[in-house]
C-alpha positions in Angstrom: 0.1 0.0 0.3 3.2 2.5 0.9 5.1 1.5 -2.9 1.2 2.1 -4.2 0.4 5.6 -2.1 4.1 7.0 -3.4 3.6 5.8 -6.6 0.6 7.6 -6.9 -1.5 4.8 -7.1 -5.2 5.7 -7.8 -8.0 5.2 -4.5 -9.0 2.0 -6.3 -5.8 0.0 -6.6 -5.1 1.4 -3.2 -8.2 0.1 -1.9 -6.8 -3.6 -3.4 -3.7 -3.1 -2.2 -5.7 -2.6 1.1 -7.8 -5.4 1.3 -4.6 -7.6 0.0 -3.0 -6.1 2.5 -5.2 -6.2 6.1 -6.5 -10.0 5.9 -2.7 -11.0 5.2 -1.8 -9.1 8.1 -4.1 -10.1 10.7 -2.6 -13.4 9.7 1.0 -12.7 10.1 -0.4 -11.5 13.6 -1.8 -14.5 14.0 0.8 -16.7 13.3 3.2 -14.7 15.4 0.5 -15.0 18.6 0.8 -19.0 18.1 5.0 -19.4 17.7 5.4 -17.1 20.7 3.8 -19.8 22.8 4.4 -22.8 20.7 7.5 -22.7 18.3 10.1 -23.9 18.9 12.8 -22.0 20.7 15.7 -23.7 18.4 13.6 -21.9 15.5 11.8 -18.9 17.0 15.2 -18.0 18.9 13.3 -17.5 22.0 12.6 -19.3 25.0 9.6 -21.3 25.3 6.8 -20.4 26.1 8.0 -16.4 26.8 4.4 -14.9 26.1 3.1 -16.7 28.1 6.2 -15.8 31.5 5.1 -12.0 29.6 1.0 -12.3 30.4 0.6 -11.0 26.4 -3.0 -11.5 26.2 -3.1 -12.0 22.4 -6.0 -13.5 20.4 -5.3 -17.2 20.7 -5.2 -16.2 24.9 -8.5 -14.1 24.5 -10.0 -18.2 23.3 -8.8 -20.3 25.8 -10.0 -18.2 27.7 -13.3 -17.7 26.6 -13.7 -21.3 25.9 -12.7 -22.4 29.0 -14.9 -23.9 31.6 -14.4 -21.2 34.6 -11.7 -23.1 36.5 -9.1 -23.9 33.2 -10.6 -20.8 32.3 -8.3 -19.6 35.8 -5.3 -21.4 35.5 -4.4 -19.9 32.3 -5.4 -16.7 34.3 -4.0 -17.5 36.8 -1.0 -18.7 34.7 -0.7 -15.8 32.8 2.1 -13.6 33.3 3.9 -15.9 36.1 7.3 -15.6 35.4 8.5 -17.9 37.4 7.0 -20.6 35.5 8.9 -23.3 34.6 8.6 -25.9 31.5 6.1 -28.1 33.1 4.0 -25.2 34.1 4.3 -23.6 30.5 3.4 -27.3 28.7 0.5 -27.7 30.9 -0.7 -23.9 30.6 -0.5 -24.8 26.2 -3.1 -28.0 27.4 -5.4 -25.8 28.0 -5.0 -23.7 25.9 -4.9 -26.6 23.3 -8.3 -27.8 25.1 -9.8 -25.3 24.9 -9.9 -25.3 21.5 -8.0 -21.6 20.6 -5.5 -23.4 19.2 -7.5 -25.1 16.4 -9.6 -22.4 16.3 -6.5 -19.6 15.9 -5.2 -22.2 12.8 -9.0 -22.0 11.1 -8.9 -18.5 11.5 -5.3 -17.9 9.9 -6.1 -20.0 7.1 -9.2 -18.0 6.3 -7.7 -15.2 6.3 -4.5 -16.0 4.3 -7.1 -17.0 1.4 -9.1 -13.9 2.1 -5.6 -12.4 1.5 -4.5 -14.6 -1.7 -8.3 -13.9 -3.4 -7.3 -10.0 -3.1 -4.4 -10.6 -4.4 -5.0 -12.9 -7.5 -7.6 -9.9 -8.7 -5.0 -7.3 -7.8 -4.5 -5.7 -11.5 -0.5 -5.3 -11.3 2.1 -7.5 -13.3 2.1 -11.3 -13.1 6.0 -11.4 -11.7 5.2 -9.1 -9.2 1.8 -11.0 -7.9 4.3 -14.7 -7.8 6.8 -12.4 -5.8 3.7 -11.1 -3.1 2.5 -14.8 -3.0 5.9 -16.1 -2.6 6.5 -13.0 0.5 2.7 -13.2 2.1 2.9 -17.6 1.9 6.7 -17.6 3.9 4.8 -14.4 5.8 1.9 -16.7 7.4 3.8 -20.3 7.3 6.4 -19.3 9.1 8.2 -21.0 12.1 10.1 -18.7 13.3 
């Protein structure tokens, strides 16, 4: 969008770019949230469960709390942000998140937002080579493991 604006794209093209960029940005952020909880530390370069210890209130966490029963939701709330969580506690918290259905729901949402972005990209009135490059970048953004 920024490139289009700087190049003097008209409003219709900027709107088309936005239809691609906004769902892609959401999918990217959701992937980042999943990696912050479930990412492999060897790949991400961050300690396992770091986002849980920091108490990040992401969509994934909100969905887990909202989809859990009262006891599990209270456990998630109590453990979230505890900087002293060891690996066993992090695994327990991950299990609660998975058990709530939040991980599966978030993965489904990533796929839906990605598809929305890819459909918008297909309709962009730009060069095929540029579309291919944007598609590769977009795929990397939403399927990344680090």
